[in-house]
VEXDREN-2710 file (C-alpha; in Angstrom, 1 decimal):
% VEXDREN-2710
k/r/px/py/pz
1/MET/-4.9/-17.1/15.9
2/GLU/-6.1/-15.1/18.9
3/THR/-2.9/-13.0/18.7
4/ILE/-4.1/-11.4/15.4
5/GLU/-5.7/-8.1/16.0
6/HIS/-9.0/-7.1/14.4
7/LYS/-10.6/-3.7/13.9
8/THR/-13.0/-1.9/11.6
9/ILE/-12.0/1.2/9.6
10/GLU/-14.1/3.5/7.6
11/VAL/-12.6/3.8/4.1
12/ASN/-14.1/5.1/0.8
13/GLY/-17.6/5.3/2.2
14/ILE/-17.7/1.7/3.7
15/ASN/-16.7/0.0/6.9
16/MET/-13.8/-2.4/6.3
17/HIS/-12.8/-5.2/8.7
18/VAL/-9.1/-5.6/9.0
19/ALA/-6.9/-8.3/10.6
20/GLN/-3.3/-7.4/11.3
21/LYS/-0.3/-8.4/13.3
22/GLY/3.4/-7.3/13.7
23/GLN/5.5/-4.2/13.4
24/GLY/7.7/-3.1/10.5
25/PRO/7.2/-2.5/6.8
26/THR/3.5/-3.1/5.8
27/ILE/2.5/-6.1/3.7
28/LEU/-1.0/-5.8/2.4
29/PHE/-2.7/-9.2/1.7
30/LEU/-5.7/-9.2/-0.7
31/HIS/-7.9/-12.3/-0.9
32/GLY/-10.0/-13.8/-3.6
33/PHE/-13.3/-15.8/-4.0
34/PRO/-14.6/-17.5/-2.0
35/GLU/-12.1/-16.4/0.6
36/LEU/-11.7/-13.9/3.4
37/TRP/-8.8/-12.3/5.3
38/TYR/-8.6/-15.7/6.9
39/THR/-7.0/-17.2/3.8
40/TRP/-3.8/-15.4/4.8
41/ARG/-3.8/-16.6/8.5
42/HIS/-0.5/-18.6/8.0
43/GLN/1.3/-15.8/6.2
44/ILE/0.2/-13.2/8.7
45/LEU/1.6/-15.1/11.6
46/THR/4.9/-16.0/9.8
47/LEU/5.6/-12.6/8.3
48/ALA/4.8/-10.7/11.5
49/SER/7.3/-12.9/13.3
50/LEU/10.0/-11.9/10.7
51/GLY/9.6/-8.2/11.2
52/TYR/6.8/-7.1/9.0
53/ARG/3.4/-5.6/9.7
54/ALA/0.9/-8.0/8.0
55/VAL/-2.5/-6.4/7.2
56/ALA/-5.3/-8.4/5.6
57/PRO/-8.8/-6.9/5.0
58/ASP/-12.1/-8.5/4.2
59/LEU/-12.7/-6.9/0.8
60/ARG/-16.0/-5.1/0.2
61/GLY/-18.8/-7.6/0.0
62/TYR/-17.0/-10.2/2.1
63/GLY/-16.9/-11.2/5.8
64/ASP/-17.3/-8.4/8.3
65/THR/-16.8/-5.6/5.7
66/ASP/-19.8/-3.8/4.3
67/ALA/-21.5/-5.1/1.2
68/PRO/-23.1/-2.4/-0.9
69/PRO/-26.3/-3.6/-2.5
70/SER/-25.7/-2.3/-6.0
71/VAL/-23.8/-4.5/-8.5
72/GLY/-22.2/-1.4/-9.9
73/SER/-20.5/-0.7/-6.6
74/TYR/-18.0/-3.6/-7.2
75/THR/-15.9/-2.3/-10.1
76/CYS/-12.1/-2.3/-9.9
77/MET/-12.2/1.4/-9.3
78/ASP/-14.4/0.9/-6.2
79/VAL/-12.2/-1.8/-4.8
80/VAL/-8.8/-0.1/-5.5
81/GLY/-10.4/3.0/-4.0
82/ASP/-11.0/1.0/-0.8
83/VAL/-7.4/-0.2/-0.8
84/ILE/-6.0/3.3/-1.2
85/GLY/-8.4/4.6/1.6
86/LEU/-7.2/1.7/3.8
87/LEU/-3.5/2.5/3.2
88/ASP/-4.1/6.2/3.9
89/ALA/-5.8/5.2/7.2
90/ILE/-3.3/2.7/8.5
91/ALA/0.1/3.3/6.7
92/ALA/0.1/7.1/6.1
93/GLU/3.8/7.2/7.1
94/GLU/4.7/4.7/4.3
95/GLU/4.7/6.0/0.8
96/LYS/4.8/2.5/-0.6
97/VAL/3.9/-0.9/0.8
98/PHE/4.4/-4.5/-0.1
99/VAL/1.4/-6.2/-1.7
100/VAL/0.4/-9.9/-2.0
101/GLY/-2.7/-11.0/-3.9
102/HIS/-4.5/-14.2/-4.7
103/ASP/-7.3/-14.9/-7.2
104/TRP/-9.5/-11.8/-7.3
105/GLY/-7.1/-10.3/-4.9
106/ALA/-4.4/-10.7/-7.5
107/VAL/-6.6/-9.0/-10.1
108/ILE/-7.1/-6.1/-7.6
109/ALA/-3.3/-6.0/-7.0
110/TRP/-2.6/-5.7/-10.7
111/ASN/-5.1/-2.8/-11.0
112/LEU/-3.5/-1.2/-7.9
113/CYS/-0.1/-1.3/-9.6
114/LEU/-1.6/0.0/-12.8
115/PHE/-3.4/2.9/-11.3
116/ARG/-1.2/3.8/-8.4
117/PRO/2.4/2.3/-8.8
118/ASP/3.5/5.1/-6.5
119/ARG/1.9/3.2/-3.6
120/VAL/3.4/-0.3/-4.2
121/LYS/7.0/-1.2/-3.2
122/ALA/6.9/-4.7/-4.7
123/LEU/4.2/-7.4/-5.5
124/VAL/3.9/-11.1/-5.0
125/ASN/0.8/-12.3/-6.9
126/LEU/-0.6/-15.8/-6.8
127/SER/-2.7/-17.7/-9.3
128/VAL/-3.9/-14.9/-11.7
129/ALA/-1.4/-13.5/-14.2
130/PHE/-1.7/-10.0/-15.5
131/ASN/-4.4/-9.7/-18.1
132/PRO/-3.7/-6.8/-20.4
133/ARG/-6.8/-5.0/-21.8
134/HIS/-7.7/-6.0/-25.3
135/PRO/-9.1/-2.9/-26.9
136/LYS/-11.3/-4.7/-29.4
137/ARG/-12.7/-7.6/-27.3
138/LYS/-14.8/-7.5/-24.2
139/PRO/-13.9/-10.2/-21.7
140/TYR/-17.3/-11.7/-21.0
141/GLU/-18.1/-12.3/-24.6
142/THR/-14.7/-13.8/-25.1
143/LEU/-15.1/-16.3/-22.2
144/ARG/-18.5/-17.2/-23.4
145/ALA/-17.3/-17.9/-26.9
146/VAL/-14.4/-20.1/-25.7
147/TYR/-16.1/-22.0/-22.9
148/GLY/-19.8/-21.7/-23.4
149/ASP/-22.7/-20.7/-21.0
150/ASP/-21.8/-23.3/-18.4
151/TYR/-18.4/-21.8/-17.6
152/TYR/-18.5/-20.6/-14.0
153/VAL/-17.8/-16.9/-14.8
154/CYS/-20.7/-16.9/-17.3
155/ARG/-23.0/-18.7/-14.8
156/PHE/-22.2/-15.9/-12.3
157/GLN/-23.5/-13.1/-14.4
158/GLU/-27.3/-13.0/-13.8
159/SER/-28.0/-11.6/-10.3
160/GLY/-29.7/-14.0/-8.0
161/GLU/-29.6/-17.1/-10.2
162/ILE/-26.4/-18.7/-9.0
163/GLU/-27.2/-17.5/-5.4
164/GLY/-30.4/-19.5/-5.5
165/GLU/-28.6/-22.7/-6.6
166/PHE/-25.9/-22.2/-3.9
167/ALA/-28.7/-21.9/-1.3
168/GLN/-30.1/-25.3/-2.4
169/ILE/-26.7/-26.9/-2.2
170/GLY/-25.9/-25.3/1.2
171/THR/-23.1/-22.9/2.2
172/GLN/-20.8/-25.5/3.6
173/GLN/-21.0/-27.8/0.6
174/VAL/-20.4/-24.9/-1.8
175/ILE/-17.2/-23.9/0.1
176/LYS/-16.1/-27.6/0.0
177/GLU/-16.7/-27.9/-3.7
178/PHE/-14.6/-24.8/-4.5
179/TYR/-11.7/-25.7/-2.2
180/THR/-11.5/-29.3/-3.4
181/TYR/-11.6/-28.4/-7.1
182/ARG/-8.3/-29.6/-8.6
183/ASN/-9.1/-30.4/-12.3
184/PRO/-6.4/-28.7/-14.4
185/GLY/-8.9/-26.9/-16.7
186/PRO/-11.9/-24.6/-16.7
187/LEU/-14.6/-24.9/-14.0
188/MET/-18.0/-25.7/-15.4
189/LEU/-21.2/-25.3/-13.4
190/PRO/-24.1/-26.7/-15.4
191/LYS/-27.6/-25.8/-14.2
192/GLY/-29.1/-28.3/-11.8
193/LYS/-25.9/-30.1/-11.1
194/SER/-23.6/-27.2/-10.4
195/PHE/-20.9/-29.3/-8.6
196/PRO/-20.2/-33.0/-9.2
197/HIS/-20.6/-34.0/-5.6
198/SER/-23.4/-31.6/-4.5
199/LYS/-26.2/-34.0/-5.4
200/ASP/-24.4/-37.3/-4.7
201/ALA/-24.7/-38.2/-1.0
202/LYS/-22.8/-41.5/-1.6
203/THR/-19.6/-39.7/-2.4
204/PRO/-19.4/-36.8/0.1
205/THR/-16.7/-34.2/-0.5
206/GLU/-13.7/-34.8/1.8
207/LEU/-11.7/-31.9/3.1
208/PRO/-8.1/-31.6/1.8
209/SER/-5.4/-32.2/4.4
210/TRP/-4.5/-28.5/4.5
211/LEU/-8.1/-27.4/5.4
212/THR/-9.3/-28.4/8.9
213/GLN/-12.9/-28.6/9.9
214/GLN/-12.3/-25.6/12.1
215/ASP/-11.2/-23.6/9.0
216/LEU/-14.2/-24.8/7.0
217/ASP/-16.5/-23.8/9.9
218/TYR/-15.1/-20.3/9.9
219/TYR/-15.7/-19.8/6.2
220/THR/-19.1/-21.4/6.4
221/THR/-20.2/-19.1/9.2
222/LYS/-19.1/-15.9/7.5
223/PHE/-20.5/-16.8/4.1
224/HIS/-23.7/-18.0/5.6
225/ASN/-24.2/-14.7/7.3
226/LYS/-23.1/-12.5/4.4
227/GLY/-24.0/-14.7/1.4
228/PHE/-22.0/-15.0/-1.8
229/THR/-23.5/-12.1/-3.6
230/GLY/-20.8/-9.6/-2.7
231/GLY/-18.0/-11.8/-4.0
232/ILE/-19.9/-12.8/-7.1
233/ASN/-20.5/-9.1/-7.9
234/TYR/-16.8/-8.8/-8.8
235/TYR/-17.4/-11.2/-11.7
236/ARG/-20.5/-9.2/-12.7
237/ASN/-18.3/-6.2/-13.4
238/ILE/-15.7/-7.8/-15.7
239/ASN/-17.1/-5.9/-18.7
240/ARG/-17.6/-2.7/-16.7
241/ASN/-14.0/-3.0/-15.6
242/TRP/-12.9/-3.3/-19.2
243/GLU/-14.8/-0.1/-20.0
244/VAL/-13.4/2.0/-17.2
245/THR/-9.8/0.9/-17.7
246/ALA/-9.7/2.1/-21.3
247/PRO/-7.2/4.9/-20.3
248/TRP/-4.7/2.2/-19.3
249/THR/-4.8/0.3/-22.7
250/GLY/-1.3/-0.9/-23.4
251/ALA/0.1/0.3/-20.0
252/LYS/2.6/-1.9/-18.3
253/ILE/3.0/-3.0/-14.7
254/LYS/6.0/-1.0/-13.5
255/VAL/6.7/-2.5/-10.0
256/PRO/8.9/-5.4/-9.1
257/VAL/6.9/-8.7/-9.3
258/ARG/7.2/-12.3/-8.3
259/PHE/4.5/-14.5/-9.7
260/ILE/3.6/-17.9/-8.2
261/VAL/1.1/-20.5/-9.5
262/GLY/0.3/-24.2/-9.0
263/ASP/0.6/-26.5/-12.1
264/VAL/-2.9/-27.9/-11.2
265/ASP/-4.5/-24.4/-10.9
266/LEU/-7.5/-24.1/-13.2
267/LEU/-6.4/-20.6/-14.3
268/TYR/-2.9/-21.7/-15.2
269/ASN/-4.5/-24.4/-17.4
270/SER/-6.9/-22.1/-19.1
271/LEU/-6.7/-21.3/-22.8
272/GLY/-3.4/-19.6/-23.7
273/VAL/-2.3/-18.8/-20.2
274/LYS/0.8/-21.0/-20.1
275/ASP/2.0/-19.6/-23.4
276/TYR/1.4/-16.1/-22.2
277/ILE/3.4/-16.7/-18.9
278/HIS/6.3/-18.6/-20.4
279/LYS/6.8/-17.3/-24.0
280/GLY/7.3/-13.6/-23.5
281/GLY/3.9/-12.0/-23.3
282/PHE/3.9/-11.8/-19.4
283/ARG/7.4/-10.4/-19.3
284/LYS/6.5/-7.8/-22.0
285/ASP/3.5/-6.5/-20.0
286/VAL/5.3/-6.8/-16.6
287/PRO/8.8/-5.7/-17.5
288/LEU/10.0/-5.8/-13.8
289/LEU/8.8/-9.4/-13.4
290/GLU/11.7/-10.9/-11.6
291/GLU/10.6/-14.5/-11.2
292/VAL/7.8/-17.0/-12.1
293/ILE/7.4/-20.0/-9.9
294/VAL/5.3/-22.9/-10.9
295/MET/4.7/-25.3/-7.9
296/GLU/4.3/-28.9/-8.9
297/GLY/1.1/-30.7/-7.8
298/VAL/-0.5/-27.6/-6.3
299/GLY/-4.0/-26.4/-7.1
300/HIS/-5.6/-23.0/-7.0
301/PHE/-5.7/-22.2/-3.3
302/ILE/-2.0/-22.2/-3.2
303/ASN/-1.5/-20.0/-0.1
304/GLU/-3.5/-22.4/2.0
305/GLU/-2.3/-25.6/0.4
306/LYS/1.4/-24.7/0.7
307/PRO/1.5/-22.0/3.5
308/ASP/5.1/-22.4/4.5
309/GLU/6.5/-22.3/1.0
310/ILE/4.3/-19.3/0.1
311/SER/5.5/-17.5/3.2
312/ASN/9.1/-18.2/2.4
313/HIS/8.7/-17.0/-1.2
314/ILE/7.1/-13.8/0.0
315/PHE/9.8/-13.2/2.7
316/ASP/12.6/-14.0/0.3
317/PHE/11.4/-11.6/-2.4
318/PHE/10.5/-8.7/-0.1
319/ASN/13.6/-9.1/2.0
320/ASN/15.7/-8.1/-1.0
321/TYR/14.6/-4.6/-0.4
322/ALA/17.0/-4.5/2.5
323/TYR/17.8/-0.8/2.6
324/ILE/14.5/-0.3/4.5
325/ARG/15.4/-2.9/7.0
326/ASN/18.1/-3.4/9.5
327/ASN/21.0/-4.7/7.5
328/LEU/19.2/-8.0/6.5
329/PHE/20.6/-7.6/3.0
330/SER/23.6/-9.9/2.4
331/SER/25.5/-8.5/-0.6
332/HIS/27.9/-11.3/-0.8
333/SER/25.2/-14.0/-0.9
334/LEU/23.7/-12.3/-3.9
335/MET/26.8/-11.0/-5.6
336/GLU/26.6/-13.7/-8.2
337/GLY/23.4/-12.1/-9.4
338/ILE/25.5/-9.2/-10.9
339/GLN/26.3/-9.7/-14.5
340/HIS/29.6/-8.7/-16.1
341/ARG/30.5/-7.9/-19.7
342/THR/32.8/-5.8/-21.8
343/VAL/31.6/-3.0/-24.0
344/LYS/33.5/-1.4/-26.8
345/ALA/33.1/2.4/-26.5
346/ASN/35.2/5.4/-27.5
347/GLY/38.0/3.2/-28.8
348/ILE/38.5/1.2/-25.6
349/ASN/37.1/-1.9/-23.9
350/ILE/35.0/-1.0/-20.8
351/HIS/34.2/-3.6/-18.2
352/VAL/30.6/-3.2/-16.9
353/ALA/28.8/-4.7/-14.0
354/GLU/25.0/-4.6/-14.1
355/LYS/21.8/-6.0/-12.7
356/GLY/18.1/-5.4/-12.9
357/GLN/15.6/-4.1/-15.4
358/GLY/13.9/-0.6/-15.6
359/PRO/15.2/3.0/-15.7
360/LEU/18.9/3.0/-16.0
361/ILE/21.2/4.3/-13.1
362/LEU/24.8/4.8/-14.1
363/PHE/27.2/4.6/-11.2
364/LEU/30.6/6.3/-11.4
365/HIS/33.4/5.3/-9.0
366/GLY/36.4/7.3/-7.7
367/PHE/40.0/6.6/-6.6
368/PRO/41.2/4.0/-5.5
369/GLU/37.9/2.3/-6.3
370/LEU/36.3/0.1/-8.9
371/TRP/32.7/-0.8/-10.0
372/TYR/32.8/-2.9/-6.8
373/THR/32.3/0.2/-4.6
374/TRP/28.7/0.2/-5.8
375/ARG/28.0/-3.4/-5.0
376/HIS/25.4/-2.7/-2.3
377/GLN/23.6/-0.1/-4.3
378/ILE/23.5/-2.3/-7.4
379/LEU/21.8/-5.1/-5.6
380/ALA/19.3/-2.9/-3.8
381/LEU/18.4/-0.6/-6.6
382/ALA/18.0/-3.6/-9.1
383/SER/15.6/-5.2/-6.7
384/LEU/13.6/-1.9/-6.6
385/GLY/13.0/-1.8/-10.3
386/TYR/16.0/-0.1/-11.7
387/ARG/18.7/-1.2/-14.1
388/ALA/21.9/-0.6/-12.2
389/ILE/25.1/-0.2/-14.3
390/ALA/28.6/0.4/-12.9
391/PRO/31.6/0.5/-15.2
392/ASP/35.3/0.3/-14.3
393/LEU/36.3/3.7/-15.7
394/ARG/39.2/3.8/-18.1
395/GLY/42.5/2.9/-16.4
396/TYR/40.7/0.9/-13.7
397/GLY/40.1/-2.8/-13.0
398/ASP/39.1/-4.8/-16.1
399/SER/38.7/-1.8/-18.4
400/ASP/41.5/-0.7/-20.8
401/ALA/44.2/1.6/-19.5
402/PRO/45.7/3.7/-22.3
403/GLU/49.4/4.4/-21.6
404/SER/49.6/8.1/-22.1
405/PRO/48.5/10.4/-19.3
406/ALA/47.1/12.7/-22.0
407/ASN/44.4/10.1/-22.7
408/TYR/42.7/10.7/-19.3
409/THR/41.2/14.2/-19.7
410/CYS/37.6/14.9/-18.7
411/LEU/36.7/14.8/-22.4
412/HIS/38.0/11.3/-22.8
413/ILE/36.2/10.0/-19.8
414/VAL/32.9/11.7/-20.6
415/GLY/33.4/10.4/-24.2
416/ASP/33.6/6.9/-22.8
417/LEU/30.4/7.4/-20.9
418/ILE/28.5/8.7/-23.9
419/GLY/29.8/5.8/-25.9
420/LEU/28.8/3.4/-23.2
421/LEU/25.3/4.8/-23.0
422/ASP/24.9/4.7/-26.7
423/ALA/25.9/1.0/-26.7
424/ILE/23.8/-0.2/-23.7
425/ALA/20.9/2.3/-23.4
426/ALA/20.2/3.6/-26.9
427/ASP/16.5/3.6/-26.2
428/GLU/16.8/6.0/-23.3
429/ASP/17.4/9.7/-24.0
430/LYS/18.3/10.4/-20.4
431/VAL/19.5/8.3/-17.5
432/PHE/20.0/8.6/-13.8
433/VAL/23.6/9.2/-12.6
434/VAL/25.4/8.6/-9.3
435/GLY/28.9/9.6/-8.7
436/HIS/31.5/9.5/-5.9
437/ASP/35.0/11.2/-5.7
438/TRP/36.4/11.3/-9.2
439/GLY/33.2/9.7/-10.3
440/ALA/31.4/12.8/-8.9
441/VAL/33.8/15.1/-10.8
442/ILE/33.2/13.2/-14.0
443/ALA/29.4/13.3/-13.4
444/TRP/29.6/17.1/-13.1
445/TYR/31.5/17.3/-16.4
446/LEU/28.8/15.0/-18.0
447/CYS/26.0/17.3/-16.8
448/LEU/28.1/20.3/-18.0
449/PHE/28.8/19.0/-21.5
450/ARG/25.7/16.8/-22.1
451/PRO/22.8/17.7/-19.8
452/ASP/20.5/16.2/-22.4
453/ARG/21.6/12.8/-21.3
454/VAL/21.1/13.1/-17.6
455/LYS/17.7/12.8/-15.9
456/ALA/18.9/13.5/-12.4
457/LEU/22.1/13.3/-10.4
458/VAL/23.1/12.1/-6.9
459/ASN/26.7/13.1/-6.3
460/MET/28.8/12.3/-3.3
461/SER/31.9/13.9/-1.7
462/ALA/33.1/16.2/-4.4
463/PRO/30.9/19.4/-4.9
464/PHE/30.8/21.1/-8.3
465/ASN/34.1/23.1/-8.8
466/PRO/33.4/26.1/-11.1
467/ARG/36.2/27.1/-13.4
468/ASN/38.2/30.1/-12.1
469/PRO/39.4/31.7/-15.3
470/ARG/42.3/33.4/-13.6
471/ARG/44.0/30.6/-11.7
472/LYS/44.9/27.1/-12.7
473/PRO/43.8/24.6/-10.0
474/LEU/47.2/22.9/-9.5
475/SER/49.0/26.1/-8.6
476/ALA/46.2/27.0/-6.2
477/MET/46.6/23.7/-4.4
478/LYS/50.3/24.1/-4.1
479/ALA/49.8/27.6/-2.7
480/PHE/47.3/26.4/-0.1
481/CYS/48.7/23.0/0.9
482/GLY/52.3/22.7/-0.3
483/HIS/54.1/20.0/-2.3
484/ASP/53.2/17.2/0.1
485/TYR/49.5/17.5/-0.6
486/TYR/48.5/14.2/-2.1
487/ILE/47.4/15.7/-5.4
488/CYS/50.7/17.5/-5.8
489/ARG/52.6/14.3/-5.0
490/PHE/50.6/12.4/-7.7
491/GLN/51.6/14.7/-10.6
492/GLU/54.9/13.3/-11.9
493/SER/54.5/10.0/-13.7
494/GLY/56.3/7.0/-12.2
495/ILE/57.5/8.6/-8.9
496/ILE/54.5/7.9/-6.7
497/GLU/53.9/4.5/-8.4
498/GLU/57.4/3.5/-7.3
499/GLU/56.7/4.6/-3.7
500/PHE/53.4/2.6/-3.9
501/ALA/55.3/-0.4/-5.1
502/GLN/57.7/-0.2/-2.2
503/ILE/54.9/0.2/0.3
504/GLY/52.8/-2.6/-1.3
505/THR/49.3/-2.6/-2.7
506/GLU/47.6/-3.8/0.4
507/LYS/49.1/-1.1/2.7
508/VAL/48.5/1.7/0.1
509/LEU/44.8/0.8/-0.1
510/LYS/44.5/0.5/3.7
511/GLU/46.1/4.0/4.1
512/ILE/43.7/5.6/1.7
513/LEU/40.5/3.7/2.5
514/THR/40.9/4.2/6.3
515/TYR/41.7/7.9/6.1
516/ARG/39.3/9.9/8.3
517/THR/41.1/13.0/9.3
518/PRO/38.8/16.0/8.5
519/GLY/41.2/17.9/6.4
520/PRO/43.7/17.6/3.5
521/LEU/45.6/14.4/2.9
522/PHE/49.4/14.8/2.9
523/TRP/51.7/12.1/1.6
524/PRO/55.4/13.0/2.4
525/LYS/58.1/10.9/0.8
526/GLY/58.8/7.8/2.8
527/LYS/56.4/8.6/5.7
528/ALA/53.9/5.9/4.8
529/LEU/56.5/3.2/5.1
530/GLU/56.8/4.1/8.8
531/SER/53.2/3.9/9.7
532/PRO/51.9/1.1/12.0
533/PRO/49.7/-1.8/10.8
534/ILE/46.2/-0.6/9.9
535/ALA/43.0/-2.5/10.8
536/LEU/40.2/-2.6/8.3
537/PRO/37.1/-0.5/9.1
538/SER/33.9/-2.4/10.1
539/TRP/32.2/-1.6/6.8
540/LEU/35.0/-3.3/4.7
541/SER/35.3/-7.0/5.0
542/GLU/38.4/-9.0/4.2
543/GLU/36.6/-10.4/1.2
544/ASP/35.9/-6.8/0.0
545/PHE/39.4/-5.6/0.6
546/ASN/41.0/-8.6/-1.1
547/TYR/39.0/-7.9/-4.3
548/TYR/40.5/-4.4/-4.4
549/VAL/44.0/-5.7/-3.7
550/THR/43.7/-8.4/-6.4
551/LYS/42.7/-5.9/-9.1
552/TYR/45.3/-3.3/-8.2
553/ASP/48.0/-5.9/-7.9
554/LYS/47.2/-6.7/-11.5
555/THR/46.7/-3.2/-13.0
556/GLY/48.7/-0.9/-10.7
557/PHE/47.6/2.6/-9.8
558/THR/48.8/4.5/-12.9
559/GLY/45.4/4.6/-14.6
560/GLY/43.7/6.2/-11.6
561/LEU/46.6/8.6/-10.9
562/ASN/46.4/9.9/-14.5
563/TYR/43.1/11.5/-13.7
564/TYR/44.9/13.8/-11.2
565/ARG/47.7/14.5/-13.8
566/ASN/45.1/16.2/-16.1
567/ILE/43.7/18.6/-13.5
568/ASP/45.3/21.6/-15.3
569/ARG/44.6/20.2/-18.7
570/ASN/40.9/19.9/-17.9
571/TRP/41.0/23.5/-16.8
572/GLU/42.2/24.5/-20.2
573/LEU/39.8/22.2/-22.1
574/VAL/36.6/23.5/-20.3
575/ALA/37.3/27.1/-21.1
576/PRO/34.1/27.2/-23.3
577/TRP/32.0/26.4/-20.2
578/THR/33.4/29.2/-18.0
579/GLY/30.5/30.5/-15.9
580/THR/28.1/27.7/-17.0
581/GLN/25.7/26.3/-14.5
582/ILE/24.8/22.7/-13.8
583/LYS/21.1/22.5/-15.2
584/VAL/20.0/19.0/-14.0
585/PRO/18.2/18.1/-10.7
586/VAL/20.8/17.3/-8.1
587/LYS/21.0/15.7/-4.6
588/PHE/24.4/16.1/-3.0
589/ILE/25.6/14.0/-0.1
590/VAL/28.8/14.3/1.9
591/GLY/30.2/12.9/5.2
592/GLU/31.1/15.5/7.8
593/LEU/34.6/13.9/8.2
594/ASP/35.2/13.8/4.4
595/LEU/38.6/15.3/3.6
596/VAL/37.1/17.1/0.5
597/TYR/34.4/18.7/2.6
598/ASN/37.0/20.0/5.1
599/SER/39.4/21.4/2.4
600/PHE/39.7/24.6/0.3
601/ASN/36.7/26.4/1.8
602/ALA/34.4/23.7/0.6
603/LYS/32.0/24.2/3.6
604/ASP/31.6/27.9/2.9
605/TYR/31.0/27.3/-0.8
606/ILE/28.5/24.5/0.0
607/HIS/26.5/26.3/2.7
608/ASN/26.7/30.0/1.9
609/GLY/25.2/30.2/-1.5
610/GLY/28.0/29.5/-4.0
611/PHE/27.0/25.9/-4.6
612/LYS/23.3/26.7/-5.1
613/LYS/24.2/29.6/-7.5
614/ASP/26.3/27.3/-9.7
615/VAL/23.9/24.3/-9.4
616/PRO/20.5/26.1/-9.4
617/PHE/18.5/22.8/-9.5
618/LEU/20.2/21.5/-6.3
619/GLN/17.2/20.1/-4.5
620/GLU/18.8/18.4/-1.5
621/LEU/21.9/18.7/0.5
622/ILE/22.7/15.9/3.0
623/ILE/25.6/16.1/5.5
624/MET/26.0/12.7/7.2
625/GLU/27.3/13.0/10.7
626/GLY/30.3/10.9/11.7
627/VAL/30.9/9.6/8.2
628/GLY/34.2/9.8/6.2
629/HIS/35.1/10.0/2.5
630/PHE/34.0/6.5/1.3
631/ILE/30.4/7.2/2.2
632/ASN/28.7/4.8/-0.1
633/GLU/30.6/1.9/1.4
634/GLU/30.6/3.1/5.0
635/ARG/26.8/3.7/5.0
636/PRO/25.5/1.6/2.1
637/ASN/21.8/1.3/3.2
638/GLU/21.4/5.0/3.9
639/ILE/23.0/6.0/0.6
640/THR/20.8/3.5/-1.2
641/THR/17.7/5.1/0.5
642/HIS/18.8/8.6/-0.5
643/ILE/19.3/7.5/-4.1
644/TYR/16.0/5.8/-4.3
645/ASP/14.1/8.5/-2.5
646/PHE/15.4/11.1/-5.0
647/PHE/15.2/9.2/-8.3
648/LYS/11.6/7.9/-7.7
649/LYS/10.4/11.5/-8.0
650/PHE/11.3/11.6/-11.7
END
């Protein structure tokens, strides 16, 4: 325990004692009553050893932190103000931190998420479920009506009274009584016999196995010096908290949450709590609630009674946010968490992969890709409070593939997307969009035709290509690069498919996915057959590659190739939008080795004003050094971070 560092920090007008250990993303631990930073000692040591910075303050009124004398200084606004001041002082470089709360610490954590969700990355709360504000009923009067005057919260209300009784019982005995309470129901403290064992010397209170005499002595010393008034003053503000939180009536908790409670916890067994947690109320008020864990045979002080299990639950939940860590995120181990379904839209069946709850992010893949290209981003963004949706576009994977090349114009594909959004996100006027390669091209068209459906866009590889009214694109490509340029070779139906069949699906995919030459891709007839064996890049496992091979062996390449066969037709169809700008917020990301970035004067257009002129709401331009075309697979964590950092602004 001596390896835990201690310091005092001035925050929000008080001096706050803080215990901390470790380096890495910050986890803020908030204790309850009658607890201290010390209640988190096990979690601090464990999480620090796993690469986190664990920070646990004594809240105001407790331990070695100041205890303002006025009861009115202990509202939720005061305490959340302390927490924000602490974060500003110790974690200024982190916009958001992880939070863990227990008992009153859980209440404060809920309020922190309610008032300042912009400061919380994810929350693990213990014991106390969210308690939405009832606009017509004050909490103290409700508790008194249900449980009577002997209910402990009611007994705590009058200043000095319960403190006098605690003084008669003795600090150590009071701590023992609280920590050994395991009745699955409300805690009653009748006057004169506040605790069942406090007046009975024949049956002294035994310490539970998880609380040593040394632990008890630490609590006893601190509460003997400070007294219980500071902690009890939190209870004396429950009606005042109800008054000051009126602006958040009906507001929901909009951060990812895991909730853990013991089945013997007095609060879990209070009136209506189980129904609220398990029958939809909790999920309604906390829409990003990812998991509820009820631990059998465990009481209220769950983080001390089951320290290893609680540490594991915290680590497992927070570790899902792997994009901020060093590749600890295992996509394959969690791939089964992605759900799949088929949606009827725009006259075809579209296969959709999805995960998560929250604002919708629509991911659009390119060629020769599938929904699978977004597997890393789906998992990470879903864990961060988004609903990630990635379709197989028409002609790809498990979506329908109309036979005629004429059915693959930009109007058909955007029509598919609008139909898909109407089917799966009818309650959202606008969604976030992410595109790569042809998916980026389609995303530009979506923003051009229906900017009313796009909240913000992150596009990769393919910059916006404004329509030149005097030159069709295919003729320009032939003039610049000749007939062996890959897009020119893709034009005539059946010919390139026959060559691909001779080469074999596996080799075709390897040729394209490993291409890193910073310039145009040429595909002369017969040349690919002569190339030596190709090794997979480090970012593409055999398992990943086999998924692509299996799907393309089944469907062939024609569906994806038909997009290229409509380049000139798209030019004709978008004539009404000649000169139109993209009017949605945009972040654009490209690898410096990307073949598109190094072709057709793309660099000059991107960097010398043309791109910004056509996309006036372009907010960020990212050029990733040493990265090729398949940027979202080659650098999955960085791309996820870029997406998250941009979309969280809206």
